[in-house]
RODOBA-317597 format. One record per residue (C-alpha): x, y, z. Coordinates in steps of 0.02 Angstrom, whole numbers, padded with zeros to 5 digits, always signed. Example, Ala and Ser with C-alpha at 12.3 -4.5 7.8 and 13.67 -1.06 7.14 Angstrom:
2
+00615-00225+00390/+00684-00053+00357/
! end
This chain:
343
+00012-00003+00001/+00068+00174-00050/+00008+00342+00026/+00057+00518-00030/+00218+00559+00021/+00176+00708+00128/+00033+00606+00205/+00160+00469+00251/+00275+00586+00340/+00121+00654+00440/+00069+00483+00483/+00240+00426+00548/+00266+00592+00655/+00085+00561+00734/+00104+00369+00767/+00279+00386+00835/+00212+00506+00975/+00059+00411+01007/-00002+00330+01169/-00077+00167+01139/-00201+00059+01238/-00189-00133+01209/-00278-00287+01253/-00276-00462+01201/-00378-00629+01216/-00361-00792+01110/-00286-00758+00948/-00332-00574+00938/-00241-00413+00999/-00330-00244+00982/-00229-00075+01004/-00319+00087+01012/-00220+00252+00971/-00277+00353+01136/-00262+00526+01050/-00373+00485+00899/-00474+00329+00969/-00430+00244+00813/-00424+00046+00821/-00314-00084+00743/-00352-00267+00748/-00211-00411+00746/-00207-00597+00733/-00079-00704+00835/+00020-00809+00688/+00165-00869+00795/+00140-00925+00971/+00318-00950+01028/+00378-00773+00945/+00212-00684+00987/+00212-00629+00828/+00043-00548+00767/-00018-00510+00587/-00107-00357+00566/-00283-00368+00495/-00294-00187+00440/-00166-00060+00383/-00075-00014+00529/+00067+00094+00486/-00058+00244+00510/-00194+00182+00620/-00304+00335+00576/-00352+00268+00410/-00477+00158+00494/-00620+00271+00571/-00796+00306+00601/-00897+00457+00534/-01053+00523+00625/-01193+00593+00516/-01308+00712+00622/-01448+00795+00540/-01338+00802+00382/-01188+00871+00458/-01041+00731+00463/-00909+00718+00590/-00753+00606+00561/-00733+00538+00735/-00550+00563+00797/-00535+00717+00710/-00689+00819+00749/-00635+00950+00883/-00823+00947+00951/-00784+00776+01022/-00687+00729+01169/-00597+00548+01168/-00568+00438+01291/-00523+00253+01296/-00519+00104+01422/-00498-00080+01426/-00658-00184+01480/-00688-00361+01552/-00723-00412+01362/-00619-00302+01261/-00596-00098+01238/-00712+00036+01237/-00679+00208+01155/-00781+00356+01187/-00819+00519+01093/-00918+00641+01168/-00990+00812+01124/-01111+00932+01195/-01261+00855+01091/-01208+00669+01054/-01100+00522+01138/-01026+00381+01016/-00972+00235+01103/-00866+00101+01004/-00871-00069+01096/-00750-00191+01028/-00780-00364+01120/-00677-00521+01092/-00768-00659+01002/-00744-00836+00924/-00800-00874+00747/-00909-01025+00728/-00818-01182+00800/-00664-01105+00853/-00605-01143+01032/-00504-00960+01052/-00560-00787+01014/-00515-00746+00841/-00618-00597+00806/-00700-00446+00873/-00887-00387+00884/-00903-00202+00854/-01045-00114+00921/-01081+00065+00902/-01190+00155+01035/-01254+00335+00979/-01332+00424+01102/-01433+00581+01082/-01403+00708+01230/-01456+00861+01151/-01622+00945+01178/-01711+00886+01015/-01731+00735+00907/-01600+00704+00784/-01563+00597+00627/-01413+00505+00659/-01322+00378+00552/-01138+00306+00557/-01010+00257+00423/-00862+00144+00467/-00723+00156+00350/-00608-00002+00360/-00446+00004+00283/-00416-00177+00227/-00237-00219+00156/-00203-00419+00157/-00270-00435-00018/-00157-00291-00100/-00007-00405-00112/-00085-00529-00214/-00206-00420-00306/-00354-00521-00244/-00436-00373-00148/-00600-00444-00102/-00701-00615-00106/-00881-00631-00050/-00980-00794-00035/-01068-00715-00180/-00913-00637-00271/-00775-00761-00313/-00654-00605-00343/-00702-00425-00343/-00560-00322-00428/-00667-00158-00461/-00766-00042-00359/-00931-00122-00288/-01092-00089-00190/-01168-00224-00090/-01345-00166-00053/-01462-00226+00085/-01557-00342-00049/-01398-00423-00094/-01366-00587-00022/-01174-00557+00011/-01152-00621+00199/-00971-00578+00212/-00824-00491+00125/-00651-00576+00143/-00478-00504+00103/-00359-00642+00086/-00180-00642+00160/-00022-00746+00172/-00028-00787+00362/-00210-00743+00398/-00371-00692+00316/-00485-00557+00363/-00667-00553+00346/-00810-00427+00386/-00978-00517+00428/-01128-00418+00346/-01269-00522+00404/-01300-00655+00536/-01354-00684+00713/-01322-00520+00819/-01265-00417+00663/-01356-00270+00612/-01331-00285+00425/-01262-00107+00353/-01372-00022+00228/-01248-00033+00109/-01061-00083+00095/-00946-00015-00028/-00790-00079-00087/-00667+00049-00174/-00510+00149-00159/-00467+00211+00023/-00434+00378-00021/-00582+00396-00135/-00687+00339+00015/-00580+00442+00140/-00613+00605+00040/-00793+00578+00020/-00879+00648+00186/-01021+00532+00175/-01109+00489-00002/-01001+00400-00137/-01061+00358-00315/-01000+00185-00353/-00914+00164-00539/-00874-00025-00572/-00769+00039-00712/-00646+00103-00582/-00515-00014-00493/-00422+00020-00329/-00301+00154-00383/-00319+00340-00381/-00163+00403-00463/-00040+00472-00410/-00100+00469-00225/-00163+00299-00181/-00099+00149-00278/-00177-00029-00261/-00259+00037-00105/-00430-00054-00067/-00548-00016+00082/-00726-00060+00145/-00861+00077+00198/-01002+00014+00302/-01151+00121+00294/-01298+00135+00426/-01395+00280+00351/-01476+00401+00466/-01642+00377+00567/-01728+00485+00677/-01667+00462+00870/-01771+00546+01003/-01688+00661+01135/-01611+00534+01264/-01609+00393+01158/-01477+00283+01096/-01453+00201+00913/-01353+00041+00921/-01272-00055+00779/-01158-00202+00784/-01062-00316+00676/-00906-00433+00680/-00739-00437+00600/-00586-00535+00617/-00518-00706+00556/-00599-00778+00412/-00731-00907+00435/-00859-00949+00297/-00987-00982+00447/-00955-00836+00516/-00967-00766+00701/-01123-00840+00812/-01227-00726+00926/-01120-00684+01081/-01153-00807+01235/-01139-00681+01366/-00999-00791+01437/-00865-00710+01555/-00682-00712+01501/-00655-00845+01636/-00796-00961+01562/-00725-00936+01396/-00559-01004+01465/-00651-01141+01557/-00734-01204+01386/-00578-01198+01285/-00472-01299+01418/-00584-01400+01534/-00720-01435+01418/-00632-01422+01258/-00556-01582+01181/-00391-01513+01108/-00342-01552+00934/-00246-01713+00873/-00111-01604+00821/+00006-01596+00964/+00079-01421+00915/-00089-01327+00889/-00139-01401+01041/-00004-01341+01148/-00006-01175+01050/-00194-01169+01112/-00150-01211+01283/-00010-01081+01287/-00136-00947+01232/-00249-01009+01374/-00117-00988+01506/-00081-00813+01453/-00275-00767+01444/-00285-00834+01620/-00144-00732+01699/-00217-00599+01618/-00387-00621+01693/-00307-00659+01856/-00199-00494+01858/-00357-00393+01815/-00460-00471+01952/-00324-00436+02075/-00299-00240+02015/-00472-00222+02027/-00469-00230+02209/-00644-00322+02225/-00674-00483+02311/-00644-00639+02209/-00790-00766+02235/-00750-00944+02291/-00834-00979+02121/-00715-00898+02021/-00551-00965+02121/-00632-01147+02102/-00647-01117+01900/-00460-01054+01905/-00411-01210+01995/-00506-01324+01869/-00425-01235+01723/-00248-01248+01806/-00275-01433+01844/-00331-01460+01660/-00187-01360+01586/-00061-01470+01699/-00139-01642+01653/-00124-01599+01467/+00059-01537+01501/+00103-01713+01541/+00055-01765+01370/+00185-01652+01277/
! end
């Protein structure tokens, strides 16, 4: 991926001094630039070396962002001076908040597992748009996802209905595409457009990143254009998800949710509401492991890391730890020790 030279220099300067908030669970790491509130997502591809592959373009984390449409006025969240930015880790991921005198946009990124996966391998992204103004407002959201894994091979996008999408495309509500995939060398990324717990966007647009980024909201798709905008943005694709404005009453909140993470053609099922400890318990005590010893060992190493993180977080909170929680930790440790004897 190649950006304009001046933009790249500014990006490096910005990223170098930026504070970052980080959270990990299972195979997923999420990093938030605390200055802009922009999010990056990574997948663990080498357990022994702790090596992660970025799902999104991360040399400049500002390229993936949300825009709020409020009564026709568009705010690029993270850049709009009207909004104060804050972020924090949660028990299930991270929370980013953009707050103005009229509206609050909360972005919740919660770890989740795709269908059949023993460990978290994706994120459930939920936007809560609260109207704290004195009147009703038409509120919509656009999320621009700067994909990059498919740019090396030239296979930018694949969906369950389109074997290879090499030009701009519109996926409308009436279309049957359930997901968009960008295939990479070590990891394949997907955005789930429909399914349990997913609020299908009114439209998804596949196009050149700079064209989408420069368009505040509306975008006219031209299927004759590819993913290059000479001379500024070469071989540079992205996905824009649109939830068009609807009327939100004073004091009310609009919520939209979707999943993105490791590719699984079965997608991500609806969230179960399990706590992190329950998820670790399911993957160790209840999980049977895999016939492949190396894969099973890697999964157990990740589970150990997740359990240590969970224990550290519980101790740091200062809250009393229940007997049930302690008993569950012990069962997990006993099961991991039993498995270790077979390695």
